N, C-alpha and C positions, 0 to 999 in steps of 0.2 A: 446449574445453568438451565435457562429456559430451553425447552425442546424446540428445535428449529422447525419452522413451517415446512410442510411437504413441498418439494419442488413442483412447480406447475406442470412440467412435462412428465413428471411421474404420473400425473393424472392421465395424460394422453397415452403414455406407454401402457398403463394398466388396461386401458380400453382396447388396445390392440388384441388382447386375448379374447375379447368379445366379438372380434370380427369387424371392428370399426377401422376404416382406412385412415392412415396417418397422413398428415399434410406434408407435401413436398415444398415446392416453391409457393410463394404467397399467391393466393387467388384473389381476384377482386371481391371485396366483401365490404359492403357499405352498411354502417349502422345508422339508424335514424336518431334524431335528437330525442325522441320519446324513449328509445332504447337506453339512452344514457341517463334518463331521469332518476333511476334508483341510486345513482352514485352521487350522494349528497356531499356538498362541501361543508366543512366546519370553519367558521371564522374564529381565529384565536388571538387576534391583536398583532402587536402591542398597541396600547392606546395612550399611555401617559403623555407621550410627546406630541400627540395629535398629528397635524400636518399643515400644509400650506393653504391658508385662506387668502383670497385675492380681492374679494369685494363684499360689501355689506349693503343690504337694501332693507329699508324700514318703511312700512306703510305710514302715510301721514296720520299723525295723531294716535298711533298705536305702538308706543315705545316698548311694550312687552313682547311684541311680535317682530322678529327680524329673520332675514334670510342671509346665510353665509355661503358664498360661492368659493369653490376650491379650484386649484390648478389642475388636479387630476383625480379628485375624489367626490365629485358631484355637488349637489346643493343641499344644504342643511337648514331646516326651519325650526324655530322655536316659537311657542305661543305663551311661554311662561318665564320670560327674562333669561332664558338659557339654562333652566333647570333640567330640561329634557329636549330632545330634538327628533324630528322625523327627517329621514333622508329622502330627497326628491330627485327626479331627473337621473335615476340610476339604472334605468333599463333602456335608455335611448341609444341611438347609434353612435354617440360621442359622449365623452365624459369630462372634457376640459372646458372650463368656463373663463371668459374674459371679463364679462360685466353682466350685472343683473339690475333691472330697474322695475319698480312698482309704479303703476300709473297713479299720479297724485289724485285723480278724480275717481278712481275705482280700484280699491285694494285687491280685487280679485284678478285684475289684469296685470300680467307680468310679461316682460320681454327679456329674453336671455341671449346674450351674445356669446356664442361658443368659441373656444380657442383662447388660451391664456395669452395676455398681452405682455407678460414679463418674459422677454425674449432670451431666456437662458438656453443652455445646451440640453436641458431636460424639459423643455416646454413642449406641450402637445397642442395639436391644431384642432380646429373645429370645422363644422360644415354649415355654418350660417346662423341665422337668427331663429330662435324658438319662442313661441307665444303660448301663454296659458291664460285661460279665462276663468279658472276655478282655483285660484290661489296656489298654483303649482302642482295640483294633483295629476293633471294630464297636460301634454305638450304637443304642439304642432310646429313642424319646421316651416317657416314662412319665407324662406329664400336666402339669397346671398351665399350659396354653397362655397364659393371660392374666396370668401372673405378670410377664412382660416384663423385669423387672430383679431379679436375685437377688443379695442381699448375702452370704449365707452358707449353706452346707450342713454339717450335722454328722451323723455316723453313730454309732450305738450301738457301744461298743467290742467287744461280744461277739456282736451280732446284726445282720448287715448289711441285714436287711429293715426295721429301725427307723431312720428317717431324718427329720430336721427341715430345713425349708427356709424361710429368711427372704425373703419376697417383698415387694418394694417396689411392684409393680404398674406401671400405666401411668405414663410420665414426664410427659406433657403433658396428661393428662386424668384424671378421677376414675374409679375402678372398684372394685367390691366385692372383687375377688380379692386385694387387699392383705392381708398378715398373715403369721402363722407357720403353716406346714402340717406335718403329721405323717403318715407312712405306717408301717404295721406289717407290710405284706406286700410289701415291695420295690418299691413304686410302683404296684401294681395299683389301689390306691385311696388317696385323700388326705382328710384332715380338717383344717379350719382350727381350730387350738386357741387362737390369740390373734389378735384382729382388732378393736382398739378403734375405736369411732366417736366422734369428738370434734367438737363444734360442727357435727354433721351430716355430717362428712367421714370416710370410711374411711381409716384410718392404716396405712401399711405397716410392715413389720419389716425393719430393715437389718442386724441382727447377732444372733447367737445363739451361746452357748457352753455346753458340757456339762461337768459335773463328771466327770472320768474315773474317779474312785473310786466314785461313786454316780450313774450316768447318769439317775436320776430327777430330779436337780437340774439345772435349766437357768436361764440368764439370757438375756433377750432385750431388745433395744433397738428401740423404735419410732421412726419418723422422719416428722415432720409438715412437709411442704414442698410448694410449688407451683412448677412450672416452666411458663412460657409462652414463646412465641416471642420476646417482648420483655422478659422479666424472669425473675427467680428469687426467690421468697419462701423464704428459707432455713430458716425455723423456725416454730414455733407451739406451742400448748398440748398437742399430742398426742405430742411427743417425750419419751419416758420410759423408765425401766428397770423391767423386770418379772422376777419370779422364780417358778419352779414347783418344787415338791418331789415331784410325783407324775407325772413324765414328760410334763407339759403339759396334764393334765386341768384344773387350776386354776392361776390366776396371781394374784400379789400385786404391786401397784405399790410399788416401793421409793422412799421419800422421806426417810428419816432422814439428814440431812446433805447431801442432794443438792439442787441448785438446782431451783427451780420456775419457773413463768411460761413465757416463750417460749424454747424450746430448739431447736437445730438437730440436726445429725447427731451420733450417739453411737456410739462403738466400744467393744467389750468384750474383755477377755481375763482369764484366771485362771492362777494358778501351779499347774502339774501336781503339784508336790511337796506342796503344801498348798492344795487347792482352795477353802479359806475365804478365801484372799487373792485379791481380785478388783479389777481396775483398770477405769476408764472414762475415755475421752477424750470430753469434752462440749463442743459448741459452744454457749456461753451467749449467746443472742441478745437477752437483756435489756439495757436501757440504764439506767444509774444515774439514779435520780430520776424515772424514767418508770413510770407504772402499767402493770399488765398489760393493762388495757383499751386504753390509748392506744398501747402498743407493738403490740398485736395489730391494732389499726385501721391502724397504720402499715404492718404487713406485708401486710394484706389490700388496702391501697391501693397496694401495690407501691412503697413509698417506700424510700429508701436505708437500709441497715443500718449505715452508717458511724457509729462511736462506740459500738457495742455492746461488751459485756464481752469476748467472744472465747473462745479455746480454754482449757479448764480440764481438769486431771487430778484424778480422785478415786480414793481407795483404800478398800477395806473389808477388814478382817482377821477378820470374823465372818460370812462368807457373805452379805453384803449387808444385815445387820441395821442396821448403821450405817456411815456413810461420812465421810471427811474430805478436804477439798481439800488437795492436797500441793504444788502449784506455787505460786510466789509471786504475790501479787496484781498486781504490776506486770510480770509475765512470762508473757504468753499463750503457750500451747504448742499446736502443731498449727494447724488452720485453713488459711488462705491459699489457697484457701477450703476449708472442711471438706467441702463436698459432693463435692470431687474426691479427697479422701483419707479421713480418718476411721478409720484403723486404729491400734490399739495392740497391741504384742506384748511379752509377758513372757518373759524368758529362762527356759527350762525348767530351767536349772541354778542359778538365783539369783533369788529373789523380789524383790530390790531392783534388779535390772537390767531396765530398761524402755525400749522404743523407741516413738516416735510418728512415723508416716509424715506427711510434708508436702512442701513444695517441696524440702527436704532433711530427712533424718531427725534427730530429736531423740533424745538418749540420757540416761538418768539411771542412776546407779549407787548411789543412796541412797534408793530407794523413791519417787522423784518430787520430792524437795525441791529439788534443783538439776538443771539441764538443760544439756547441751552441744548447741548447734545444729551442723548439718553434721557430725555425729558420725562418719559412716561414710567421708567423703572420697571418695565415689563416688555415681553416680546423678544424680538430679535429677527432681523430681516423682515421689516414691517412693510405691509403692502396696502392696507386699507384701514380707514378710521372713520367712525361715525360719531358725531357729537349731537346729543339730544338738544333740539332747538328750544326745549322748555327747561332744560337743566344742564348747564355747561359742565357740571361735574360728573355727568353720566356719559361715559364713553364706551364704545365697543371697538376693539382693535383686532385686526386680522394679520397674522404673521406666519412665518415658516414653521413655528412650533405650536400652532393652533390659534386660539382666540383668547382674548382677555376682556372681561367686563368689570368696569369700575363705577362706583356711585359716589366716590369722594375725590374725583379729580386725579386719580392715579395713586393715591396713598395706599390703597389696598385693591387687589385684583382677584377676580374669580376666574379660574381656568378649568373648563370642563375636562375631566380626565378620561372620559369614556368614549371618545370619538375615534373610531377605527379608520385612521387616515394615513397610516404609515406608507411612505414612498420607498419601497425596497429597490435596491440595485442587485442584490445577490442573496442567496440563502444557502446555508449548510446544515448538516445534521450529524449526530453521533449515533452510537450503538448502545447507549445506556437504556435503562428501563425505568420509566418510560423514556423514549428518546428525546433529546433536546434539539431544538432548531435555533439557529442564530443567523442574523443577517444585518446588512448595512443599509442605512436610511439616508435619503437626501437631507442633509443639514441637521440630522438628529442622531448622529452617532450610530453605534451598533448595539443590538439587543439580543438577548438569549432567554429562552423559556422552554418549558416542557410542552410536548405536543398534546398532552392531556393532563388534567388535574388528577394525580394518583389518589387523592382523597375523595374523589367524586366532586360533583358540583362544578360551577363555572370556573373558567380560567380568568382570574382577576388581574388587573393591571399590575398589582404588587408582585405577582408571580414572575414577572419579567425582570431580568437583570440588565443593567447597562454595562456592556463589556468593551466599549470603545467610544472615542469621541470624534469630533470633526464631522465631515460628511462620511457616513459609514459606507464601506464597500464590501469586499469579499470577507467572509468569515468561514474558515475551513477547519474542521476538527481532525485531530489524530484519532481515527476510529479504532486503532489497535488498543489504545489505552483509555480513550474518552477523557483524557486528562488535559491535553493541550489544545488550545484554540488559537489559530493563526488569524489575526485580526488586522484590518487595514483601514486607513482613511484615504482621502483623496490624493491622487498623484503618487501613490506608492509607499508611504510610510507603513511598514509592517512590523508587528510585534507578536511575540509568543506569550500567551496568557496561560499560566498554570491554574487550572480551575480548582485544584485542591488547596493550594496555598495562597492564591490570589496574586502571586508574583508576576509582574509583567516585564518582559525583556524586549527592548527594541532591537530588531535584527535586520534593519534595512541595509542593503548593500549601497555604500556611499560612493557614487561616481557622478560628478557634475555633468559629465558628457552624455549621460543616459537620459532618455525621454520616457516619461511614465504616463500611461493613460489615466484619465480621471478615475477609472475603475480597473486597476491593474490586476490581472488574474493570478491566483495562487492555486497550487494543487499539491496535496500530499500524495506521494507516489503510491499507487495501488500495490506495489511490490515490496515496499519497505517504508514503514511509517516514519522513519528517521529522515527520509529523503524528501526535500521540499523543492518545488519548482516555483519560481516567481518571474514575472515578465515585465520588461521595460520595452525598449525597441530591440533589445537582445534578451535571450533566455538565460536565466540564472538557475543554478542547481546547488543545493546544499545537502551534504550527507550527514549533518549533525544538528538537525532542527534549527538551522539558521545561524549557528555560531560562526560559520564561515561559508563563503560562497565562491563558486567558479562560474565564469561565463562560458556557456556551452554553444553559443551561436554567434555568427556575425550579426550585423543589423539585418533583421528579417523584413523590414518595411521597404517601401519605395524610396523614402527619404528624399522626396522631390524638393529641391531648394525653394521652389515657389510656394510650398506649404510650410516652410520653416523660416518665415521672414524675420522672426525675432530670435532665431536660434532653435526654439523648440515648437513654435507655432505662433499664431498671431494673437491679437487682443481677444477678449471674450473669455478669459480664464480657461484657455485651452492649451494642452500639449498634444501635438499631432505626430503622425508617423510613429505609432506605438503598437505594441501587441495587445490585442483585446481579448483573446481566448486561447487557452492551451488545453490539451488533453493527452495524457499518456495512456496507451492501450493497456487495459487490465489483463490482456492475454500475453503480451510480449514486452518485456522490459526494454526501455530505450526507444520504443516506437512512439514518437511524439508528433502530434499535429498542432499547428499554430495558425492563427488568423490575425490580421491586423486591421486597424481602422482605415488604412488607405487601400484595402482590397486585396492584399496578398494572402494566399493560402500556401503553407509550406509544410513539409514532412521530413522527418529524419528517422532512419531505421537503425541507427547505430549510436543512439544517445547523444547526438549533436555533432558528431565528427563531420558528417556530410548532410547537406540540406537540399531538397528539391523544391523548386518553385512550380506550383501546379496551375497557375492562372490560365494558361492557354489550353488546358485540357478540360476546362469547365465550359460547356456550351452556353452561348448567350450570357457569358459571365458579365454581370454588371460592374464588378470590381468596386462594389460599395463596401461600407463598414462591415467587417465580418463579425457577426454577433455571437456565433458559437461554432466550435468544432466539437464533434462528439465521436469518440472512438467506440467501435462496436464491442459488445460484451461476448460476441459469438464467433466472429471471424476476424482474424488480425488484419486482413486487407480491406475491411469494410469500415467506412467512416461517413459522417454526415457533416454538412456545413450549411449554415443559414447566414444570409446577408440582411441587413436592414437598410432600406433606402430612405428612412425618415429624414436624414440630414441632407437629402437631395430632393426633398418633396416628391419622392417616388414611393408610392404606398402599395406597390405590388409585393406579393410574398415570394421570396426566393429561398428554396431549399433543395439541396443536391445530395446524391448518394454515390459513393464509389465502392466497388468490391475488389479492386485490384491495386490497392495502395496509392490511389490517386492518378493512375494512368488514364482512366476515363471516368466520366461522371454522368449521371442521369438526373434530370429534374424530377423531383417527386412532389412538386407543388400541387399537381392534380387539380382538384376542385376547391382549393383553399381560397377564401374570399379576399378582397383587398384588405391589406393590413400588414405593415412591416413585421418581420419575425425576429424575436429576440433570443430564442433558445430552442433546441431540440433535444429530446431524451429518447433513447432506445431502452426498452425494458430488459432487465438483467436476465430474465428467463425466457422471454419470447421475443425473437428478433422482429417479428411482424407487428408488434405492438409499439407504436411510436406516439409521442406527444410533442406538440409544438406550442410555444407561448408566443402569442401575437400581441400587437398593441391593442387588440380588441378581445383578448381572452384566450381560452385554451381550446385546442383542437386535437382530436385523437384519430389515429388510424389503426385498424387491426389487420391490415393487409400490406404492411410494409410501405405505406405511402401511396398506394394505388387510389385511395379515396380517403377523405377526411370528414369528420363530423364535429360540429361545435359541441363542447361540453360546458355549457354555461350554467344550467340549472339555477340555483339561487345566488350565484356569484354575480355581483353587479358588473356592468360593462366596465372593463378596466384593463390596463396593460398587464399582461403576464410577463413580467420582466425576467424572472428566473423560475426554473422548475427543478425538482429533484424527485426521484422515485426511491423511497426508502427500501433498501435491499432485503430487509428482514420483515418489516411490517406491511410492505406493499402499499404504502400510502403515497399518493401523489401530493407533493408539497408545492404550492403555488405562491410565489412571492410577487404580489402586485405592486405597481408603482402608483399607489393612491389609496388602497383599502386594506393594507396589511396582508397577513398570511392566511391562506385557505388550505385545508387538507381534505382529501377524499380517499376513501378505500377503493383501490382499483384492482384488487386481487382477482376478481372475477373477469374483468376486462382482459387481463393478461391470459386468460384461458380460452378466449373466444377463437374458434377456428371455423373454416367453412363447413366442416362436418358437424360441428355443434349447431350452427345456424340452419343446417339442412335437416336437423332432427325435429321430431315433433315434441320432444321434451328432453330437457337436460338440466342436471343438478350440478352446479359448480362446486369444487372442493372448498368448503368453508375454511376460514382461518381459525386457528386456535386462539383462545382469548384468555388473557390474564384477569383474574379477579383481584383488582387492586385493593390493598388493605392499608393504604396510607392514611395517616391521621394529620389533620390540619389544625395547628394551634394558633395560626396567624389571626390578627385582627385587621379587618379590611375597612377601607373608607366606604362611606355610604353612597357617595357618588362614584359609581364604578362601572366596569365593563363586564358583561356576561359572556365572556369567551366560551365557545362551545367545546366541551370535552367529548371524548368518545362515549357513545352510549354503552351502558353496562349490559350488553347483550351480544349474542352471536348472530352475525348477519348470514342469511341463507339466500344466495342468489341462484336464480334459475331462468331457464329459457323455455318458452312454449311456442310451438307452431300454431297454425290455425286449427280451430275446432276442438280444443281440449275440453274435457269435462271438469268435474270437481278436482281441485288440487289440495292435498294436505301434506304436511311434514310431521312425521312422528319421531319423537326423540326417545331412545331406549337407553336405560341404564342396565347393562346386561340384557336380559330378555324381558325386562319390565318397561312398559311404556310409561313415561313420566310426563310427557307433554305432547300436545297435538296442536298444530297451527294450521288454520284454514288460510288459503292463499288465493290471490286473484288468478283467474284462468283465461284472461284475454291474451292474445299473442304478443310476443316480445320479451324483453329482459325485465326481470322483476327482482325485488328484494323483500323478504319478510324477516322477522327477527325472533329468535328464541331468547327469552330473558334470563337464561341460565338458572331457571327454577325447575322444580319438580312439583307435580300436582297429584294429590291423592284424592280419590272420590270418597266423600264422607258417607257414613252409614245413614240410614233413614232417620235414626234417632238424632244423630249429630246434625243432620240437615234441619230437622224440626227445631232443635235448640238454637241454631244459627238464625232461623227465620224469626223465632220468638225474640231473639236479642235485637234484631233490627227493628222489629215492631215496637219493642219497649222504648226505644229512643225515637220513635216516630220517623224513622228513615225508610226509604224504599229498599227493598231487599233484592240486590242484583242476583239473578239466578246463578251466574257463574260463581260468585263468592259463596252462595249457599251450598252449591253442589260440591265445590272443590276446595281443598286446603292446599295452600301454596307455601313452599319453603325453598331455601337456596339449594340448588343442586351441588353436591360436594365436588371437590377437586377430583378430576379424573377424566377418563375417556368415554365418549358416548357415540352411539350409532344414530344417524339421522336418515330416515327413509322417506323418499318422495313418492307419493302415490298419485296417480291420475285415474279418475273414474274408478276408484277403489282398487286399482291394480298397482302393486309395488313396482316402480320403474327404475329407480336408482338409489343407491345407498352410499353414504359417506361416513367417515368417522371424524370427530372433532373433539378437542380436549379443552377443558377448563383448567388453566394453569395457576399454580400457587404464586403469589407475589412474594418472591424471596429476596427482594431488594429494598425493602423499606428502610433498613439501616444505612443503605448506601446513598440515600437521597439527603439533601440538605435539611 
């Protein structure tokens, strides 16, 4: 067995013998972002499945250059037809993109509308329009911060200062800033030129197209919808098509031949060769035989839209003066659901060739009279399509599983496999060597891989296994055996996967009266790995790995009938009034905390026989979606809870702590910036070390929540949707919703105390390191991902106060010094590395021979290589001494461990 890492508080206790005071209650202790820079993240993927691309922009006449915008993974640019990409817009204050446009008259000028316009339950907002004048290298926010979701940006063909922006506005609440905006000065100022108010509600604009031959002529589509945490009202009387012939000063609603009444999302496009030919894809939300009044009342009452007319395609050949429906009455086109798609694309080479984005792309070659589903043979949940105006067989497709590039009209596709865009919902880990991580992805199943390549080298995309389908959700290991993985897809289907035999067993508790969250929580009991908890609106417990279940709670939600208008929730692919998070105390069996999407926090201390609702004991309780409950590893009465207000358009951070089983709670949000919180983790050894995952990244506290510091480092701005701290390896595992998994060693952070920070020098206990001996016989694809493995070295973390002199670390094998590392001496937290090698000083004759060898080959002679011979340090234990100004200050021991588990790996 691998030797267990020394407990962190073993370090603190050993120091008490030296007269160092031990910490009692947490003291205020703030780290700077610079202090956290040594804690590097590693990006490990997965990448094969890629992620959701929502828009494509190509500079005029430069088909090998294109930009691909994502829903939550930033902006990707290629200059070589997609063979490689640079990631842009990844350090801004926002990460979700609705639309991107390149100025036709200047390829260096880009306008980016932030905030995805596909209005799903997992859609993130933006903070306005960004502009670049250097082809995407740098960006400036030029306004419209309350636009939140931007459906389309169009730029005047000759004047890049004239721009139109279709703003949907807030997703979960009403706001005036919805509408179509125009700037004539490059974004210095904006004017709303179209913003209908219908039935007292401000209506947003989802699409706008410009006549390229006469840019004064524009068509715009408004979108009347309501999304709430528990439903989606997909249409209303405010969804219409408008036309302007004077650059947006005046607008006319187009009605001749178009449906009226209750409409949903509308998409527009026109034929560049004859801009009088205009197409529209319209979600017709009317129901045959039902009056407008009754249908509108049904929508306002959040009733089901089942049985409505559905997707229709309309065409105008006279610039919108008249329209005709071109698809057959019994053949709805698009939708499924329209709020997630809604795009129509006309081939710039042929007015009769039209594509409609949907679960798969529809194609018509006769002006919309007949349609071929699944026409492209690639993709799935398609959102964007670009057709080369010089070559109709050259297409680029953006979809939920990445992008596709074809040069032969879709007969063959190239899909880049190296784009780290995984949108995780949850992450789990096991206790194998190296340990495995597994997690569920939006629309891309569940994936499992090692946290590092045991053979050394990069983590390739082929090293990941697909362990579940559907929309991947929770993946929880049996860490007692590392053999079983409990895997889930959307709305609660759970299976037990035997990782040794590959056998999968469906173990879902079948009860049609239960409601399941999109991401229904699973937990393996920390007291017995045969015991599994799974949550719907009631909590279930299995004593036999899911072979049978018992309900151990009543309905723990509010179960407000107003939120259950169709039995389980409204339209919008939602089940509501469900349990979102569970946690059984690792200290006391049967002490279980539960949170729900409708704001309840409950606790049982007797395994479910009795439950206590805690809502009225939480001060200023928002009673929003409970994103996480976390039971303490140190005190049974201590727990934490986070709420996310994202589904209420409230972006404040909410995090609370109790120390008395929920009788009272204290906010520990302290100095956390704006950003909904998804998760909180308490360190298993240090109760004052807390980590939260925000919609804008990771924040850490070393004083129990008294203060927080952003730990961004090289991680791009992205939602930290789930977190875990590995209890053996002390790695922080971050599952982002847009850029895959990141891992950072936080062992030293868990050792930070006020006494440490008050000292002039401190050497943290290093972690023992395995020297991996894995052999990799796999053949890998050439187009691949260089996921970052652990460095083959021992990290030495230390703290310095002000005014330190020279700092060195000397490694001893017995009493023989085998390595010396010079280290930075400025104040703060630092990390240097010992490469697990030993150095012997060569004799004078050996040095002369080495120097001659370098000279013989005409190479410079590095003095360090001339003077020292380097070899692997053998397996065993070493002393490491930290010296400051030549004085030995602190000593630690660290071990290089043998890799004993090569045969256990696949």
